[in-house]
DRENDO-1510 file (C-alpha; in Angstrom, 1 decimal, always signed):
<recs>
REC; n; res; u; v; w
REC; 1; MET; +37.6; +74.4; +175.1 .
REC; 2; PRO; +37.6; +70.7; +175.3 .
REC; 3; ILE; +34.7; +68.8; +177.0 .
REC; 4; ILE; +35.6; +65.5; +178.2 .
REC; 5; LEU; +32.9; +62.4; +177.6 .
REC; 6; ASP; +32.5; +59.6; +180.0 .
REC; 7; ILE; +30.4; +57.4; +177.1 .
REC; 8; LYS; +29.4; +53.6; +178.0 .
REC; 9; VAL; +29.2; +51.8; +174.7 .
REC; 10; PHE; +27.3; +48.9; +173.8 .
REC; 11; PRO; +29.0; +47.3; +170.3 .
REC; 12; ASN; +27.1; +44.5; +168.0 .
REC; 13; SER; +23.5; +46.1; +169.3 .
REC; 14; GLY; +22.3; +46.1; +166.0 .
REC; 15; LYS; +21.1; +49.8; +166.0 .
REC; 16; GLN; +23.0; +53.1; +166.6 .
REC; 17; GLU; +21.9; +55.4; +169.2 .
REC; 18; PHE; +22.8; +57.6; +171.9 .
REC; 19; LYS; +21.3; +57.7; +175.5 .
REC; 20; ILE; +21.6; +59.6; +178.7 .
REC; 21; ASP; +20.1; +56.6; +181.4 .
REC; 22; ASN; +20.8; +57.4; +185.2 .
REC; 23; ASP; +23.4; +60.3; +184.0 .
REC; 24; GLN; +25.2; +58.0; +182.1 .
REC; 25; LEU; +25.6; +58.7; +178.5 .
REC; 26; LYS; +25.2; +55.3; +176.5 .
REC; 27; CYS; +25.7; +54.6; +173.1 .
REC; 28; TYR; +24.5; +51.9; +171.4 .
REC; 29; LEU; +26.8; +50.9; +168.0 .
REC; 30; LYS; +26.2; +48.3; +165.3 .
REC; 31; SER; +30.0; +47.3; +164.7 .
REC; 32; SER; +31.7; +44.6; +166.8 .
REC; 33; PRO; +34.6; +45.7; +169.3 .
REC; 34; GLU; +37.5; +44.2; +167.1 .
REC; 35; LYS; +40.0; +45.9; +165.2 .
REC; 36; GLY; +38.8; +49.4; +166.7 .
REC; 37; LYS; +35.7; +48.9; +164.5 .
REC; 38; ALA; +33.7; +50.3; +167.1 .
REC; 39; ASN; +35.8; +52.9; +168.5 .
REC; 40; GLN; +35.6; +54.3; +164.8 .
REC; 41; GLU; +32.0; +54.1; +164.9 .
REC; 42; LEU; +31.9; +55.8; +167.7 .
REC; 43; ILE; +34.1; +58.8; +166.6 .
REC; 44; LYS; +31.7; +58.8; +162.8 .
REC; 45; MET; +28.5; +59.0; +165.3 .
REC; 46; LEU; +29.7; +61.9; +167.5 .
REC; 47; SER; +30.9; +63.9; +164.7 .
REC; 48; LYS; +27.4; +63.3; +162.9 .
REC; 49; GLN; +25.5; +64.6; +165.9 .
REC; 50; LEU; +27.7; +67.3; +166.7 .
REC; 51; ASN; +28.3; +68.7; +163.2 .
REC; 52; LEU; +32.5; +68.7; +163.7 .
REC; 53; GLY; +35.1; +66.9; +162.0 .
REC; 54; GLN; +36.2; +63.8; +163.0 .
REC; 55; PHE; +40.2; +65.0; +163.9 .
REC; 56; ASN; +37.9; +66.9; +167.1 .
REC; 57; PHE; +37.4; +63.6; +168.7 .
REC; 58; SER; +40.1; +61.3; +170.3 .
REC; 59; ILE; +39.5; +58.4; +172.7 .
REC; 60; LEU; +41.5; +59.5; +176.0 .
REC; 61; SER; +40.9; +55.8; +177.7 .
REC; 62; GLY; +39.3; +52.7; +177.2 .
REC; 63; MET; +40.2; +51.5; +173.6 .
REC; 64; THR; +39.5; +48.0; +174.7 .
REC; 65; THR; +36.8; +48.6; +177.2 .
REC; 66; ARG; +33.3; +49.6; +177.0 .
REC; 67; LEU; +33.7; +52.5; +179.4 .
REC; 68; LYS; +35.3; +55.6; +177.7 .
REC; 69; LYS; +36.8; +58.7; +177.9 .
REC; 70; VAL; +36.6; +60.8; +174.5 .
REC; 71; ARG; +37.6; +64.5; +174.4 .
REC; 72; VAL; +35.5; +66.5; +172.3 .
REC; 73; ASN; +37.2; +70.0; +170.9 .
REC; 74; THR; +34.5; +72.4; +170.6 .
REC; 75; ASP; +33.1; +75.4; +171.9 .
REC; 76; LEU; +29.8; +74.1; +172.9 .
REC; 77; SER; +28.7; +73.6; +176.2 .
REC; 78; LEU; +28.7; +70.5; +178.2 .
REC; 79; ASP; +24.7; +70.9; +178.3 .
REC; 80; GLU; +24.2; +71.4; +174.7 .
REC; 81; VAL; +26.6; +68.7; +173.7 .
REC; 82; LEU; +24.3; +66.1; +175.9 .
REC; 83; LYS; +20.9; +67.9; +174.1 .
REC; 84; ARG; +22.3; +66.9; +170.5 .
REC; 85; LEU; +23.5; +63.5; +171.7 .
REC; 86; ASN; +20.2; +62.3; +174.2 .
REC; 87; GLY; +18.4; +59.9; +171.9 .
REC; 88; ALA; +20.0; +60.9; +168.7 .
REC; 89; LEU; +19.9; +58.9; +165.1 .
</recs>
C-alpha cells in the first residue's frame, strides 16, 4: 500500500539528515537545488533509510519547491516509516 510523505527539504545545508519537528518531516540535503540534484539526493536518502529500491519512490509534487509530496511504495506502516526516518543519517 503506498504512503504519501509531505517533506520540507533544505538544500545546501551541508549535512544529510531527516528530522521530525512540529509534526513536519524535514530533510537536510548537501546538494544544491539545481538540475534536480536535491531531488535525486532526497530519493537516494529515502531509499537507503527505508531499505527500498529507488524505483519505489516518486515525487508527486514540489519538483521545484521545498515542499514535496513523495509517494512510497511499501508494505511498511506510516509510523514505521517515520520512525526509520526521524534522526536518520
